[in-house]
C-alpha positions as CSV (number, residue, x, y, z in Angstrom):
1,M,0.0,0.0,0.0
2,K,1.3,3.5,-0.9
3,N,2.1,6.0,1.8
4,K,-1.0,8.1,2.2
5,D,0.8,11.3,3.0
6,S,3.1,11.0,-0.1
7,I,0.0,10.5,-2.3
8,V,-1.7,13.6,-1.0
9,D,1.4,15.8,-1.4
10,K,2.5,14.7,-4.9
11,K,1.1,16.1,-8.1
12,L,-1.2,13.5,-9.6
13,K,-1.0,12.7,-13.3
14,V,-4.4,11.5,-14.7
15,L,-5.3,10.4,-18.2
16,F,-8.8,11.3,-19.3
17,V,-10.0,8.8,-21.9
18,S,-13.1,9.9,-23.8
19,S,-14.7,10.1,-27.2
20,G,-12.9,12.0,-30.0
21,N,-15.8,11.8,-32.4
22,L,-17.5,15.1,-31.7
23,K,-18.0,17.2,-34.8
24,N,-17.8,20.6,-33.2
25,F,-15.4,20.0,-30.3
26,D,-12.0,18.4,-29.8
27,V,-13.1,17.2,-26.3
28,A,-16.6,17.5,-25.0
29,P,-16.8,20.9,-23.2
30,F,-17.9,19.5,-19.8
31,I,-15.0,17.0,-19.8
32,K,-12.5,19.8,-20.7
33,V,-14.0,22.0,-18.0
34,Q,-13.6,19.2,-15.5
35,G,-10.0,18.6,-16.5
36,D,-9.1,22.3,-16.3
37,S,-10.7,22.6,-12.8
38,L,-8.4,19.8,-11.5
39,N,-5.3,22.0,-12.3
40,N,-6.0,24.0,-9.1
41,E,-6.1,20.7,-7.1
42,N,-2.5,19.8,-8.1
43,V,-3.8,17.3,-10.7
44,E,-2.3,17.3,-14.2
45,V,-4.7,16.0,-16.8
46,D,-3.9,14.7,-20.3
47,Y,-6.4,13.5,-22.9
48,F,-6.6,10.4,-25.0
49,K,-9.4,10.8,-27.6
50,V,-11.0,7.6,-28.8
51,S,-11.5,8.1,-32.5
52,G,-13.7,5.9,-34.8
53,K,-17.1,4.5,-34.3
54,G,-18.5,1.0,-33.9
55,L,-16.7,-2.0,-32.5
56,K,-13.9,-1.9,-35.0
57,G,-13.3,1.8,-34.3
58,Y,-13.0,1.4,-30.6
59,I,-10.8,-1.7,-30.9
60,S,-8.4,0.3,-33.1
61,N,-7.6,2.6,-30.2
62,I,-6.4,-0.1,-27.8
63,G,-2.9,-0.3,-29.4
64,P,-2.2,3.4,-29.3
65,L,-3.5,3.7,-25.8
66,K,-1.3,0.8,-24.7
67,K,1.8,2.5,-26.2
68,L,1.0,5.8,-24.6
69,L,0.6,4.2,-21.2
70,K,3.9,2.3,-21.7
71,D,5.8,5.5,-22.4
72,S,4.1,7.6,-19.6
73,D,3.8,7.6,-15.8
74,Y,0.2,8.3,-15.1
75,D,-1.2,7.6,-11.7
76,L,-4.7,6.6,-12.9
77,I,-7.1,6.6,-15.9
78,H,-10.4,8.4,-15.7
79,A,-12.6,7.1,-18.5
80,H,-15.7,9.0,-19.5
81,F,-18.5,6.7,-20.9
82,T,-18.5,2.9,-20.7
83,L,-17.1,2.3,-24.3
84,S,-14.1,4.5,-23.6
85,A,-13.6,2.6,-20.3
86,W,-13.5,-0.7,-22.3
87,V,-10.7,0.7,-24.5
88,A,-8.8,1.4,-21.2
89,V,-9.5,-2.0,-19.7
90,L,-8.4,-3.9,-22.8
91,S,-5.2,-2.0,-22.9
92,F,-4.3,-3.8,-19.7
93,P,-2.9,-0.9,-17.7
94,N,-1.0,-1.3,-14.5
95,I,-2.8,1.7,-13.0
96,P,-6.4,2.0,-11.6
97,I,-9.3,2.9,-13.9
98,I,-12.1,5.2,-12.8
99,L,-15.3,5.1,-14.9
100,S,-17.6,8.1,-15.1
101,L,-21.1,6.9,-16.3
102,M,-22.7,9.6,-18.5
103,G,-26.2,8.3,-18.7
104,T,-26.9,6.5,-22.0
105,D,-24.1,4.1,-21.2
106,A,-26.1,3.0,-18.2
107,Y,-29.8,3.1,-19.3
108,G,-29.2,3.0,-23.1
109,R,-30.2,5.0,-26.0
110,I,-33.8,5.5,-27.1
111,R,-34.5,3.7,-30.3
112,D,-38.3,4.3,-30.6
113,F,-39.3,7.7,-29.2
114,K,-43.0,6.9,-29.6
115,K,-42.9,3.8,-27.4
116,K,-41.5,3.1,-24.0
117,R,-37.9,2.0,-24.4
118,L,-36.3,-1.0,-22.8
119,Y,-33.7,-0.2,-20.1
120,F,-31.7,-3.4,-20.6
121,N,-29.7,-3.3,-23.9
122,Y,-26.1,-3.8,-25.0
123,F,-25.0,-0.5,-23.4
124,T,-26.4,-1.5,-20.1
125,L,-24.9,-5.0,-20.5
126,L,-21.4,-3.5,-21.2
127,T,-21.8,-1.2,-18.1
128,L,-22.7,-4.2,-15.9
129,L,-19.8,-6.3,-17.2
130,I,-17.1,-3.7,-16.9
131,Q,-17.6,-2.9,-13.2
132,P,-15.2,-5.6,-11.8
133,F,-12.4,-4.1,-13.9
134,T,-12.7,-0.6,-12.4
135,K,-11.6,0.8,-9.0
136,R,-14.3,3.5,-8.8
137,I,-17.5,4.3,-10.6
138,V,-18.7,7.9,-10.6
139,S,-22.4,8.5,-11.6
140,K,-23.6,11.9,-12.5
141,S,-26.9,11.4,-10.8
142,P,-28.8,8.8,-8.6
143,N,-30.9,7.6,-11.6
144,I,-27.6,6.5,-13.3
145,E,-26.2,4.9,-10.1
146,K,-29.1,2.5,-10.1
147,F,-27.1,0.6,-12.8
148,V,-24.1,0.2,-10.6
149,W,-24.2,-3.2,-8.8
150,Q,-20.7,-2.9,-7.2
151,K,-21.9,-0.4,-4.7
152,K,-18.7,-0.2,-2.7
153,K,-17.0,1.4,-5.7
154,S,-19.9,3.8,-6.3
155,K,-19.9,7.6,-6.0
156,V,-22.5,10.1,-7.1
157,L,-20.9,13.4,-8.2
158,P,-22.6,15.7,-10.6
159,N,-20.5,17.9,-12.9
160,G,-19.8,21.3,-11.3
161,V,-20.3,24.8,-12.8
162,D,-17.7,27.5,-12.8
163,I,-19.8,30.3,-11.1
164,N,-17.0,32.7,-12.0
165,K,-17.6,32.1,-15.7
166,F,-21.4,31.7,-15.4
167,Y,-23.0,34.5,-13.5
168,P,-25.8,37.1,-13.9
169,V,-25.0,40.5,-15.3
170,D,-27.0,43.8,-15.2
171,H,-27.0,44.1,-19.0
172,D,-27.6,41.7,-21.9
173,F,-25.8,40.8,-25.1
174,R,-28.7,41.1,-27.5
175,K,-26.9,43.5,-29.8
176,E,-23.9,41.2,-30.1
177,L,-26.1,38.2,-30.7
178,G,-28.4,39.8,-33.2
179,L,-31.4,39.6,-31.0
180,I,-34.3,42.1,-31.0
181,E,-34.4,44.3,-27.9
182,N,-38.1,44.0,-26.9
183,Q,-38.7,40.5,-28.1
184,K,-39.2,37.7,-25.6
185,Y,-37.0,34.6,-26.3
186,A,-37.1,31.0,-25.3
187,L,-33.7,29.5,-25.7
188,F,-32.9,25.9,-26.7
189,L,-29.2,25.1,-26.5
190,G,-29.2,21.4,-27.4
191,N,-28.6,19.9,-30.8
192,H,-32.0,20.3,-32.5
193,N,-31.2,17.4,-34.9
194,D,-30.6,15.0,-32.1
195,P,-34.0,13.2,-31.4
196,R,-32.9,12.5,-27.8
197,K,-32.9,16.2,-27.1
198,N,-36.6,16.3,-28.3
199,Y,-36.5,19.7,-29.9
200,Q,-39.7,18.7,-31.8
201,L,-41.7,19.1,-28.5
202,L,-40.7,22.8,-28.4
203,E,-41.4,23.2,-32.1
204,K,-45.0,22.0,-31.5
205,A,-45.4,24.7,-28.9
206,R,-44.2,27.5,-31.3
207,G,-47.7,28.6,-32.3
208,E,-48.9,29.1,-28.7
209,L,-45.6,30.9,-27.8
210,N,-45.8,33.2,-30.8
211,K,-49.2,34.4,-29.6
212,A,-47.5,35.4,-26.4
213,N,-44.7,37.2,-28.3
214,I,-42.2,34.5,-27.3
215,E,-39.8,33.5,-30.1
216,I,-37.8,30.2,-30.0
217,I,-34.1,30.4,-30.8
218,A,-31.9,27.3,-31.1
219,P,-28.4,28.5,-32.0
220,Y,-26.5,25.1,-31.7
221,P,-23.6,24.8,-32.3
222,I,-22.0,27.8,-30.6
223,P,-18.7,28.3,-28.8
224,H,-18.9,27.7,-25.1
225,H,-18.3,31.3,-24.2
226,Q,-21.4,32.3,-26.1
227,V,-23.5,30.2,-23.9
228,F,-22.9,32.7,-21.1
229,Q,-24.1,35.5,-23.4
230,Y,-27.3,33.8,-24.5
231,L,-28.2,32.8,-20.9
232,N,-27.9,36.5,-19.9
233,S,-29.9,37.7,-22.9
234,V,-33.1,35.5,-23.1
235,D,-36.2,35.2,-21.0
236,V,-36.3,31.5,-20.5
237,L,-34.1,28.4,-21.1
238,V,-35.9,25.3,-22.2
239,M,-34.7,21.7,-22.1
240,C,-37.0,19.0,-23.5
241,S,-34.8,15.9,-23.3
242,Y,-36.2,12.4,-23.0
243,E,-33.3,11.4,-20.8
244,E,-30.3,13.1,-19.1
245,G,-27.9,12.4,-16.2
246,S,-27.1,15.7,-14.5
247,P,-27.6,18.2,-17.4
248,N,-24.9,20.9,-17.4
249,V,-27.1,23.3,-19.4
250,V,-29.6,23.4,-16.5
251,K,-26.8,24.2,-13.9
252,E,-25.2,26.8,-16.2
253,G,-28.6,28.5,-16.6
254,M,-29.1,28.5,-12.8
255,A,-25.7,30.0,-12.3
256,C,-26.7,32.9,-14.5
257,N,-30.1,33.2,-12.9
258,C,-31.7,32.4,-16.2
259,K,-35.2,31.2,-15.7
260,G,-36.0,27.8,-17.1
261,V,-38.5,25.1,-18.0
262,F,-37.2,21.5,-18.1
263,T,-38.5,18.0,-18.5
264,D,-38.3,15.8,-15.4
265,V,-35.2,13.9,-16.3
266,G,-31.9,13.0,-14.5
267,D,-31.5,15.0,-11.3
268,V,-33.5,18.1,-12.6
269,R,-36.1,17.8,-9.8
270,Y,-33.4,17.6,-7.2
271,L,-31.6,20.6,-8.7
272,L,-34.7,22.8,-8.8
273,E,-36.7,21.6,-5.9
274,D,-39.0,24.6,-5.4
275,T,-36.6,27.3,-6.6
276,E,-38.3,30.5,-7.9
277,G,-37.9,31.1,-11.6
278,Y,-38.3,27.5,-12.7
279,A,-40.9,24.9,-13.7
280,I,-40.8,21.2,-14.6
281,T,-43.0,20.1,-17.6
282,G,-44.2,16.8,-19.0
283,F,-44.0,15.8,-22.6
284,D,-47.1,17.6,-23.8
285,H,-46.5,20.6,-26.0
286,V,-49.6,22.4,-24.6
287,E,-48.3,22.0,-21.0
288,L,-44.8,23.1,-22.1
289,A,-46.2,26.3,-23.7
290,E,-48.2,27.2,-20.6
291,K,-45.2,26.5,-18.3
292,I,-42.9,28.7,-20.5
293,K,-45.4,31.6,-20.5
294,T,-45.8,31.3,-16.7
295,V,-42.1,31.3,-16.1
296,V,-41.4,34.2,-18.4
297,E,-43.8,36.3,-16.3
298,M,-42.1,35.4,-13.0
299,K,-40.3,38.3,-11.4
300,E,-37.8,36.4,-9.2
301,C,-35.2,33.9,-10.1
302,K,-33.0,32.3,-7.4
303,G,-31.2,29.6,-9.5
304,R,-27.7,30.8,-8.5
305,E,-28.6,30.8,-4.8
306,R,-29.9,27.2,-5.1
307,L,-26.8,26.1,-7.0
308,I,-24.4,27.5,-4.4
309,N,-26.4,25.9,-1.6
310,L,-26.0,22.6,-3.4
311,K,-22.2,23.1,-3.4
312,L,-22.0,22.6,-7.2
313,D,-19.5,25.3,-7.7
314,L,-16.7,23.8,-9.9
315,P,-13.8,24.1,-7.5
316,L,-15.8,22.3,-4.8
317,V,-16.6,19.5,-7.2
318,A,-13.0,19.3,-8.3
319,E,-12.0,18.9,-4.7
320,K,-14.4,16.1,-4.3
321,L,-13.2,14.4,-7.4
322,K,-9.6,14.6,-6.3
323,K,-10.6,12.9,-3.0
324,I,-12.1,10.1,-5.1
325,Y,-8.7,9.8,-6.9
326,L,-6.8,9.7,-3.6
327,S,-9.1,7.1,-2.2
328,T,-8.5,5.0,-5.3
329,L,-4.7,5.2,-4.9
330,A,-4.6,4.7,-1.1
């Protein structure tokens, strides 16, 4: 067993293993934000991006990862998503593997959006099978942790939000964003071409919203810094997803005191509780439109206060994550 004091004092070297298949980002923004936040915790983070899709694509990454590990001196691997973790496991490293479950790798992807999906599928199976080969399993929310059967390894830790980068301002950015000054806006930040994000539900509500002078905007993809500008310029943030873990967009909106209407997925109900300025909606477009109109007229929004009370500020989450790393190495 390693000396505990020496582990605490030394600079940890961690390799993040995650998908490299995103069209608009080199590394998923929330993963990069997490990696950057660890710098202040004396943790050095490098990135190995798994490129290629399907079984053949993932298998092709095992060799390069094995070579990288042989030539490096990392303390542990932090794999994001089960398929990335399998690449790490099959490279047979001599260091511990921590798996972060994202959501769909636990409960699966929806295939038929008009019917109730099955929870048990090959993603779920791979998540169940990989657990003996990991040292810790981090779930973003309790609904994801339900799929962790090795409970002694399990930790629930939502992604944090940098409240120094996401905060309310006393002016908006409508001119910079090309938005009309007196128009009311409902913002959808997800990929509107991804059926899992369910933009179609918001589209069905467009007619009712237009009657209330509320226009829908869906600017995806945008640079991450522009998210801050939009959240400080619109009247309400809308998320219609069928399934989420602990959605970052909700927490970023709360940090900016941007009012919001969200479907009851992941840990949204826990995040919001009874916070002023927010509402939870079902999957009916009439209900969604009514909730949006009600929230737009609300005078108070206390999302930031709630987020801080939940201790989801990024540095605090980074500190918790480092403690998980240290417990893995102890």
